[in-house]
N, C-alpha and C positions, 0 to 999 in steps of 0.2 A: 752401262747403267749401274748406279750404286746399289748395294744390297738393300739399303733401307727404302729406296725407290721401288725396287722390285717387290719387296715385301708389302709395301703400301698398295701397289696395284693389285696384288693377289688378295689382300685383305678386303679391299673395296669390292672386288669382283665376287668373292665368296659371301660377303655380307649382303650384297645385292641379290644373289641367287637364293639366299636364305630368307629374303624379304625383311631384313632387319634395318632399322634406321641406325644411324651412329649412336643416337641416344639410347636406344634399346640394347644394342650390343654393349655399350659402355656399362649400362645398369647391370646387365646379367654377368658381365665379366669383372664387376667391381672396379671399374676404371672411370675416368672422367671423359665426357663426350669430346672435349677439346683435345684430349690426348689421342683419342681415336682419329680425329681429324688430322692431327699432326703425323700420326703413323701413316695414314692413307696418302698424305701428300709427300711422304718420304723425308719428313723433317725431324723425325725421331727414330731411334733404334729401339726395338722392343727387347726387354729382358727375357730370359728363359721363362720366368714366372708368368710374364705377360703373354708369351706365345702359348704356354700351357693353358692359361685361362681362356684366351681367344679360341683356341682349338676346341676346347670343351663346349663353349657356347655355339660354335659353328658346326659342331658334330663331325669333326675330322681329327685325325691324329696330328700331333705337333710336327712330326717328321714330314707329313704331307704338305703342311704349310711351307716348310723350308724347301722341300723338293720343288714345289710350284714356283717359289721365289727364285731358286737356282735356274729353273727352266726359263723364267722370264728374263733373267740376266743374260742367258745364252742367246735368246732371240735377238737381243739388242746388240750383241757383240759383233 
């Protein structure tokens, strides 16, 4: 699994657990909803700034997002 796909799965899962729509997450992170959709589908790679903004809104550390994505990649390997 590609890193952007793993990150997308993690982002979608955490967003769902937080009860946020793509639109609400995008609004709070100062991003476009379509960009959130692209991230969740693994079609875009997030920048460090994006990871930091998303982690703030999701209430987790940026490193935790990356750890979860790494674990997701390992599951599929």
